[in-house]
N, C-alpha and C positions, 0 to 999 in steps of 0.2 A: 367261445361255443356257438355262436350262431356261424359264426365264419367258418366252421370248419360246418356245419349242417351247408351254409349255402354254397363249400367248394363243391360238395358230396353233391349233389341237385348241379351244379355248375358240368363235373364233370360226364355225372350219369345220361343229361342234357348230349353237353356233344358229341357222348358217344349215342344216342341215339339219335342224333344230327349225322353220324358219322355211317350210320348204319342203310341211310336208304343209299341207295344207291350210286345217283350221278356226283351225290357225294362224294364218294368213293372213288369213284372212276376220277373226278376231280382232285383227291387226294392225293392217286397212286400219281396220277400225271403231275401232276405238283413236286413231287420227290422223282422220278423222273427222270422231270429240267431238271429236278436240283443235280442231281447223281451226273446227267453229264458236262453242267456247270460247270459241279467238280472236278474232274476230266479235264475239261478245258484248260480250265485254270489251270493244274498239275504241267499241261505241257507247257504251256505257257514260261510258265517258274522253273517247272523241275526240269 
């Protein structure tokens, strides 16, 4: 039971953390970089 509450607190903290603009921008940038690297990987091996 304690672990479940801890997980909920962590998820809530993570959401609050990502709701801050600079972290949201960082997250979007990382996601964009990830998609670009995936496309390059597909070109190289596909």
